[in-house]
N, C-alpha and C positions, 0 to 999 in steps of 0.2 A: 199343618203340612202345606196348605196353600200359601201361607205367609212365607214359609221357607222357599217354596218355588218362586214366589213373587220376588223375594229378595235376590235369589240367584239370577232371575231374569233381568232385574235391574242392574246387577253387577255385570252380566254379559253385555248388555247394551252400553253401559258406561265404558267398559274396556274397549268395545268395538268403536265407540265414538272417539275415545281419547288415544287409541293406538296410533293413528296417523300423526297426531300431535307429537307423541313421544318419538316416533320414528323420524320425524322431520326436525327434531330439536337440534341435532348436530349433523350437518352434511360433511362429507369427507371427500377431499380431492387429492389425488396422487399425481405428483409432478416430479421433475428432476431432470437428470441428464446422464448419458453415457458418452465418454470421450476417449478417443484413442489418438496417439500422436507418434510421429516418427521424426527424429531430430538428428541433423548432421551439423557439426560446427568445427571451427578451426581457429587456433591461436587466441582463445579467450583470455590467456594470461598476458597477451599483448607483448610477448617477449620472444623475439626471433634470434636469440643468441645461438651459439653453436651446439647447444645441448649438453654442455659440461659446465660445472662450476669451477671456482678458482683452483681447486685441488685436482681437477681432471675427472671428477666423478660425474657420470651421466645423470642428467636431471630431466624430469618430465616437462615437455613444452606444450602440453594440451593441444597437440596437432591432430587433425583429422579424426575426431571422435564421433561415433554414432551410437544412438540409443533409441529406445521406444518406451512409452509408458501408457497407462490408462487410468481412468478415474470414473467411479460410479457414485452418484449421489441421489438416491431416491428421497422424496420429501412427501410427508403427509400433512395436509392442512385441514383442521377441523373448525367448522363455523357453527355457532349456535345463536339462536334468537335473531336471525336475519343479519348476522355479522356483528352483533353487539359483543360477542365473545369469540375470539379467534385463538386457537392454539396450533402450534407448528412444531414438527419434529423431523429432523433431517439427518440421515446417516451418511457416513463417509467411509467407503472402502479404501482404507489408507495403508494397505500393506505393501505398497510399492508398485505392483503390477508391471515391473520392468521385464517384459517377456524373456524368461529363461536366461537372464543375466546371471553369470556365475555367482553363487552365494546368495542370490535373492530368493525370497520365499515363493515367488510365483512359479519358479522352475521346478519346485519339489513339493510344495505344501499349500495350505490354505491361506487366504488373506485374512488379516485382522480387520475388524470393523470398529469404527469410532463414531461418536456423536458429533456432527458438525455444527448443528444449530438446533435450539429449542427455545420457544417463547410462549408466553401467555399474554395476550393483548385484549383489553376490554374497554368499553366506553364507560366513563365515569357518569353515574346516573344524574340526569338533570342538566348535563353540560354538553358542550361540543369538544370535550377533551377526552383523550384516550391515554391509558396507562399501559406500559409495556415492561415486562421483566423477563430475563433469561439470557441465553448466550446467542448473540446475533451481531450484525454489523452496526456499530455506533459510529456515524459519519458526520462530517461537517457539511454545511450547506453547499459548498463548492464541489464536494465529492472527490477532492484530490488531496487536500492537506491532511484530512483524516478520511481515508478512502474506503470504499466498499470493495475490498479485494481479498478478504479472508484474514489478512493480518490484524484487522481490528475486530474480528469476530470473538468477542470476549463477553464475560458476564457483566450485567449491568441492569439498570432500570431507568425509565424516563417517562415524561409527559409530553404530549404534543396536542395541538388543537387550534381552533379558530377563535380569534378575538373579535373579528368583524369579517365582513365579506371579503375585504382585501388584505387583512392582516392576520398572520398566523404566528405561532410560537413553537419552540421546542426546548426542552430541558432534559438533560440526561447525565448520568454518572456511570462510567464504565470502570471496571476494576480488573487490572491485569493480574495482580497477585494479592493474596490475602495473608498478611504476615502473622496474624493471630498474636501469640504471646511476644513475638519479636518486634511487633509494631512496625513492620516494614511494608505496610500497605502501599500499593501502587494504583493511583486513581487519576482519571482524566474527567473533568467536568466541562459541560458545554451549555451555553444559553444563547439562543438565537431568535431573531424576529425576521419575518419575511413579508415584505409589502409587494403586492402585485397590482399592475394596471395593464391595460392593453399594450402589448409590445415591450413591457418593462417589468423586471423583477429585481428587487434589491434585498439582500439579506446581510445585515450586520450581525456579528456574533463575537462571543468571548469564550475562550478556552482557558481553564486553569489546570495545569499539570502539577499535581502534588504527589511526589514520590518520597516516602519516608525512607531513610537509610536504616540498615540493620542496626540493632542495638545490642549486639552480643558482647561488645567491649573486648573483642579479640583484635589485637593490634596486627596490622599487615604492613608489608613493605611499601605499598603504594595504593592509592584509592582505586576502587573498581566500581562498576555500576551499582552493585548491591550495598556499598558503603557510602554512597554519595546521595545526599538529599537533593531533589530537584523541585524547585518552587518557581515556576515560570508561568507568566500570563501572556496570552496571545490575543491581540485585538484585530479582528479581520472584517472584511466586507467583500461580498461578491455580488456582481451586477450582471444580469442578462438582458440584452436589448435586441430588438429586431427592427430593421429599417428596410422595408421592401424585401429585396432579395439578399440582404446582408444581415447576418447574425453576429453578435459580438458578446463575448463574456470576459469580464475583467475581475481578477481576484487579487487583493492586497492584504498582507498580514504583517503586523509589527509585533515584536515580542520583547519582553522585559522580565528579567528574573535572575535567579541565582543557582549556581551549582555549589552546594554547601558541603565542604569537606571536613568541617569541624565537628563531627559527631562523637568524638572520643574513641573511634575505632581505627582511625587512620594514623599511622605512626610517623608520617612525614611532616606533619604540621603545615599542611598546604593552606595557602590563602584561598578564600572563596573566589569563584569566577563569576563575573557579571555577564549575563547574556543580553546582547543588544543587536539582534539581527532582524531581517525582513525578507519577504518573498513577494514577487510581483509576477502574475501570470496573465497572459493575453491569449485568447482563442477567438478566431474570426473565420467566417466562411462567406463566400459569395456564390450564389446559385446562378450559373451562366445559362441554364436551360439545356434541353436535349440530354438530360441525365448527367451533366458535368458540373461539379462544384470544385472551387479552388479555395485554399485557405492559407492563413498565416498564423503561426503560433509563436509566442515569445515567452521565455522563462528567465527570470533574473533573480539571483541571490548574491549577496556580497561575500567576499572572501575574508581571510584574516592572514596577513603576511608576517606575523610574529614567528621567530624561531621558537620551537617547542621541543619537549623531550619525547613526545610520541604523537602519532596521528590520532584524530578523534576528539570528542568533546572533553575528555578528561586530561588532555595534555596541559602542561603548565603554560600559562599565558603571562609573559613578563609584565604586561601592563594591567593584568587582572581582568581583562575584557575579552570576550569572544564575540566577534562581529559576524561570524559565519552563522547562517540560519540553522537553528536547532529545532527539529520537529517534535511535536508531542509524542506521547507514549514512548518515553525513553529514547526518542530519536528515530522511531521506526514506523510512524503512522502514515507517512506519505506514500502515494503511488501516483505520480503525475502522468498525464497523457502526453508522453514525449517520445524521443527516439527509442525504438524497440529494444535495442541491446542495453540501454541504460535504465529504462523504467519498466520493462517487460509488462506492458499493459496494452499498447495500441492494437496489435494484431494477435497476440497470444500472451500467455502468462509463463512461458518457459524461463526458468532460471538458467541463463547461459553460462554463469560462472565468470562473466567478464570482470576483471579486476577493477575496472573503472566504473562498475555499476553504481548508480546513485539514484534511487527511486524518487528522491525529493529534489534531485539536481542541486543539492547544496554541498555535497562532498564532505570529506573528513580532513582536508588539508594534505592528504597523501595521494595515493593512486586514484582515489575516487573523486578527484578534483578539489579545488579550494574555492567554493562558491562557483557560480556558473552564469554565463551569458549564452543562451541558446536561441537561435533563430531558425524557424522551420517554414518551408514552403510545402503545401500538401495538395493532393487532388483526390477526388472520388469520381469514378465514371461508371454509370450503370450501363454496361454494354448490352445487356438483355434483361428481360424481366427477372431472371433468376441468377444473373452473373454481375458481380461488382468488382471493379479493379480499383485499387487504392495504392497510394504511395506518398512518400515524403523525402525531401532532401534537407538535412539538418546540419547547420554550422554550429559546432560545439566548442565553446571557449571557456576556460576557467577564469573566474573573476580575479584571481591572484595566482602567482606562480606557486608551485608546490613548496610547502614549508620545509626549510632545512631542519635537521634533527640534531639537537644537543642532548644526547642521551643521558648524560650525567649532570646536566644543569650547572656546568662550571663556567658558562659565559662564552665558550668558543665551540667551534664545530670541527676541531682538528684531532680529537681523540679517537681511539678505537671505539667503534660502535656509533660514532657520529656519521651523519650523511649530509651531503650537499647536492643540490639539484640546479639545473639550468633555469633561466628566467622565462622560458617559453610558456605561454598560456594557451597554446593551440592544442586542444585535445584531439581534434580531428573533425571530419565530416562523415555523416552517416546517410546512406541511401537505403530506404526500405521500400519493398514492393509486396503487394498481397493480392491474390485473386480468390474471391469467394463464390462458390457455386451452391445455391440452395436447391438441392436435389429434389426434395419434397418439403412440404410444410413440416418443420421440426427436424429435418435432417439436412445438414450442411457440411461442406468440406472447404477448408481454407489452406492454401499453400502460400507461405510467406518467406521472403528472403531479406535478410538484413546484413549490410556490409559497412563496417567502420573503416574509413581511410585514416590511418593513425597519424596524429601530429607529434610534436616533440615534447609535449607537456610531460613532466615527471622524469625526463631523461637525466640520469645522475651524471655528475661531472667526471666520474671515473670511467664512464663509458662501458660499464658492465651490463647495462640494460639497453636493448635496442627495440623501442616500440614498433610493433608491426601491425598490419591490418588484421581485423577480426571479422569473421562472417558466420552466419548461422542460417540454415534452411530448415523450415518446420512444415510438416504436413499434419493436418488436424482433421479428424472426422468426429462430428458431434451430433448426437440424437437428443434433442431437448423436447420434453413432453409436458 
């Protein structure tokens, strides 16, 4: 009996001693945000014609629209063994939340809930390397060519770590779709090195976009994204430097690859298109003191002035080359920090519906510009401890005039369905202003206004379209915790 009691006593002591260890094995942190927005906008179609089409039928001009929305994203982070193992799970209340808009679920029912992000991240034993797998943001070192903006929040895996005190690396593979039996996998791969020293950081990197086309052998009238293989290499470098009160960031990327239309599923016998574009970004700030900073941003991408049968990457190129920059992830990875209405990143993420929106400022040869040359003057002024006023004035030019459309590829632009446009490259000038008030720690409100003074870029020669100014006013209230 005494042996049994002794054994029980030992067990009680062992459990009492080890309980704190088990309890502290995984710490949990809850974070996330609540966001509410009110939006007013006008003329996002940039067309101020008389409200009727050629047959006299009234058409929507996207004038004076108002809406509101909300978003809730709670996040749980679990850490074990002092951070050696990290797991994260984030929900997304994605049912719309457009307060009582007719036909919207929020006016009559419950919201749907989705998973926005989930990862498992752990240290590789005996090394300074970490492994990550799951659905999260897979981004490039410049944080703009492949941006942390939700659109690159896809499944993938990667390694990152230190090679020395001043040298780090990152390798990852993200997968947009998994074709399984159809072999239409869509993948982006990145390899980067980052070297740091006092006042300077340089990150060369390589991206390989490998998108297999569908292999269903079903002939179609013309190629589409699902039947076009993308095999494109991107060679980039980004450098951050600080000289006293001046900070400068420069990013340059050259690309070389192919859009392959010859997979046996395209009925048109299209010749492959060679991709030969580039992008150059400049960001600079000067701290003038007393809470005031001024900046200059530049964005440069080439255009392609060929006549084509349609806008976008898949249009026929008579010379077999596309010199307009084509972004990774099927052309959708970018979100540059540029004019608000075009890139929807600087002051808010509202999708304005602007017909000229181009988050990479590369365009599509049509209404979204044909390459770009954008020059921006910016300022930030801390008017009080918790109030910041920001703004920019942006000169927006297309690198080439809007491409004429030869819809039937017969060598002229005089047939029905063809379109011709003027030679103007002036997209317009944009003025953005924003005021941020940090009400409490973790609670802020931002009011921003963006106004595009329209130029004549894209005006067709038949004068059926009249580019007009576009503006948008956004109020945003966010609780981040």
